[in-house]
C-alpha positions in Angstrom: 40.1 70.5 1.4 38.8 66.7 1.8 37.3 64.6 -1.2 35.2 61.8 -0.6 36.8 58.4 -1.6 34.9 56.9 -4.8 35.5 52.8 -5.8 37.4 52.4 -8.8 35.5 52.1 -12.2 32.1 53.7 -10.5 30.8 57.0 -11.8 31.2 60.1 -9.3 28.5 60.7 -7.4 26.5 57.2 -8.6 24.7 55.2 -5.9 25.1 51.1 -6.6 21.5 50.0 -7.2 19.6 48.8 -4.4 17.4 45.8 -3.9 13.7 46.1 -4.9 11.2 46.5 -1.7 10.0 43.0 -0.6 6.7 44.0 -1.5 7.7 44.4 -5.3 9.8 41.1 -5.8 8.0 38.0 -7.0 6.6 35.8 -5.1 8.4 32.1 -4.9 7.0 29.3 -6.8 4.0 27.2 -6.0 3.0 24.1 -7.8 -0.7 23.9 -9.0 -3.0 22.5 -6.9 -4.1 19.9 -9.2 -0.1 18.8 -10.0 2.0 17.0 -6.9 4.9 19.2 -5.9 8.1 18.2 -8.0 6.4 15.9 -10.5 7.7 16.0 -13.2 5.0 14.5 -15.4 2.3 16.5 -14.4 0.5 13.5 -12.5 -2.9 14.5 -11.4 -3.2 14.3 -7.6 -6.3 11.9 -6.8 -7.9 13.3 -3.5 -7.9 9.3 -2.3 -5.2 7.6 -0.7 -4.3 4.1 -0.4 -1.2 2.7 0.6 0.2 -0.7 2.5 3.2 -1.0 4.2 5.9 -3.6 2.5 6.7 -6.6 5.0 10.1 -7.5 5.3 9.2 -10.9 6.3 5.8 -13.2 6.0 4.3 -16.3 7.9 4.5 -19.4 6.4 2.4 -21.1 8.3 -0.3 -18.9 7.9 -1.0 -19.1 4.4 -2.8 -22.0 5.1 -5.2 -20.7 7.9 -5.9 -16.9 6.9 -9.0 -18.1 4.7 -10.1 -19.6 7.8 -9.5 -16.9 10.6 -10.7 -14.1 8.2 -14.2 -15.7 8.4 -15.8 -13.7 11.4 -14.7 -10.6 8.9 -16.7 -11.9 5.8 -19.9 -12.2 8.4 -19.7 -8.4 9.4 -18.7 -7.3 6.0 -21.5 -9.1 4.4 -23.6 -7.1 6.2 -21.6 -3.8 6.5 -21.6 -4.1 2.5 -25.3 -4.1 2.6 -25.5 -0.8 4.4 -23.0 0.4 2.1 -25.2 0.1 -0.9 -28.1 1.6 1.4 -25.7 4.8 2.0 -24.8 5.3 -2.0 -28.7 5.3 -2.5 -29.5 8.0 0.2 -26.3 10.1 -0.5 -27.8 9.7 -4.6 -31.0 11.7 -3.5 -29.0 14.1 -1.0 -26.5 15.0 -3.6 -29.6 15.7 -6.1 -31.4 18.1 -3.7 -28.7 19.5 -1.7 -25.3 19.0 -3.6 -23.8 17.4 -0.5 -22.8 14.1 0.8 -23.6 14.1 4.4 -20.8 13.8 5.9 -21.5 11.4 8.4 -22.5 8.9 5.3 -19.1 10.0 3.8 -17.6 8.5 6.7 -19.5 5.5 7.1 -18.9 4.9 4.0 -15.1 5.0 3.8 -14.7 3.2 7.2 -16.6 0.2 5.8 -14.4 0.5 2.4 -11.1 0.6 4.8 -12.5 -2.7 6.8 -12.6 -4.7 3.5 -9.3 -3.5 2.3 -7.9 -4.6 5.6 -9.4 -8.0 5.2 -8.3 -8.1 1.7 -4.6 -7.2 2.5 -4.8 -10.0 5.2 -6.3 -13.3 3.8 -6.9 -12.5 0.1 -3.6 -10.7 -1.2 -1.3 -12.3 1.5 -0.2 -8.6 2.1 0.3 -8.5 6.1 0.2 -11.1 8.7 -1.7 -8.7 11.7 -4.9 -10.0 12.0 -7.0 -7.1 11.1 -8.8 -5.3 13.8 -12.9 -5.4 14.0 -12.8 -1.5 13.4 -13.4 0.7 10.6 -10.9 3.2 11.9 -7.7 4.7 10.5 -4.4 4.0 11.5 -5.4 1.0 13.4 -3.7 -1.3 10.7 -0.9 -1.0 8.2 -3.2 -0.2 5.3 -3.9 3.3 4.6 -7.1 4.4 3.4 -8.4 7.9 3.2 -10.9 10.1 1.3 -10.8 13.9 1.1 -14.5 15.4 2.2 -15.7 17.2 -0.9 -17.7 20.4 0.6 -20.0 20.4 -2.6 -20.6 18.0 -5.5 -22.0 18.0 -9.1 -25.6 17.4 -8.4 -26.5 15.9 -11.7 -22.8 13.8 -12.1 -24.5 11.0 -10.1 -27.0 10.2 -12.7 -24.0 9.2 -15.4 -21.0 8.3 -13.3 -21.5 4.7 -13.9 -21.8 5.6 -17.6 -18.4 7.2 -17.7 -16.7 4.7 -15.2 -17.1 2.1 -18.4 -13.9 1.9 -19.6 -12.2 1.6 -15.9 -14.4 -1.7 -15.6 -12.9 -3.2 -18.9 -9.3 -2.2 -18.0 -9.7 -3.8 -14.3 -10.9 -7.1 -15.8 -7.5 -7.8 -17.3 -5.7 -5.9 -14.5 -6.9 -8.1 -11.8 -7.0 -11.4 -13.8 -3.2 -10.4 -13.6 -3.3 -9.8 -10.1 -4.7 -12.9 -9.6 -1.9 -14.6 -11.0 0.3 -12.6 -9.2 -0.9 -13.3 -5.6 -1.3 -17.3 -6.8 2.6 -17.2 -7.5 3.5 -14.9 -4.0 1.7 -17.9 -2.3 4.3 -20.1 -3.7 7.0 -17.2 -3.5 6.2 -16.8 0.6 5.7 -20.4 1.2 9.5 -20.9 0.3 11.4 -17.6 1.1 9.0 -16.0 3.6 9.0 -13.0 1.2 6.4 -11.5 -0.9 8.4 -10.2 -4.2 8.3 -6.3 -3.7 7.6 -5.6 -7.5 4.6 -7.9 -7.4 3.3 -6.3 -4.0 3.2 -2.9 -5.2 1.7 -4.0 -8.5 -1.1 -5.4 -6.3 -1.0 -2.6 -4.3 -1.3 -0.4 -7.4 -4.7 -2.5 -8.7 -6.0 -2.1 -5.5 -5.4 1.8 -5.3 -6.8 2.0 -9.0 -10.0 -0.1 -8.0 -10.6 2.0 -4.9 -10.5 5.2 -6.9 -13.3 4.1 -9.0 -15.5 2.7 -5.8 -14.6 6.2 -4.7 -15.9 7.6 -7.8 -18.7 6.1 -8.7 -19.6 6.0 -4.7 -20.7 9.3 -5.3 -17.6 10.0 -2.8 -15.9 12.8 -5.4 -16.5 14.4 -8.6 -13.1 14.3 -10.3 -12.5 11.5 -12.6 -10.1 8.5 -11.7 -6.9 8.3 -13.3 -5.6 5.6 -15.7 -2.7 4.5 -13.7 -1.5 2.2 -10.7 0.7 4.7 -8.6 
């Protein structure tokens, strides 16, 4: 009579344990929505993006004429920033009664801020040499600025956001003062080396990012309180 072969060390009649069905296996880990994937410090992801592409070299000669070349933008932005103030006023009442920021006005406000940042990066911060376009569309200049549109906003937050932003204003007074000093020093660095020192560049970029988060908050675009950080 034939006998079944038993593996050494395995009791007769025992079967090796099988894997649990896929439906019973625990799902793979997903990082919480409020944290950056892979972030070890639990950094909050703010729904606004601002980045400036770092230039490997910059023109020495443009340092002397950028302030002049940007004048047409200053004229246009003067009018657009008045429009932006009117948009915030309209949005205030729209949120108060409907809890929504009209998307067409939201996109227009974000576009005006984007245009401002393009001009800043070119003429005030010496971060880019490309002449900024007369447009608020994204993707046309090596400055990235986006704000995620909220489906709903707190009805009464517009009444007190300006007050909650005061600590940011105090910190930004010191940061912007430091940024002015860094940009002044960078002017000479570019003049003699044709480069904006990268650590200085990232500091200026960080101060602008912090400032834009506060603009995003007090401009009623988002309800999330902006973090106290440059990155």
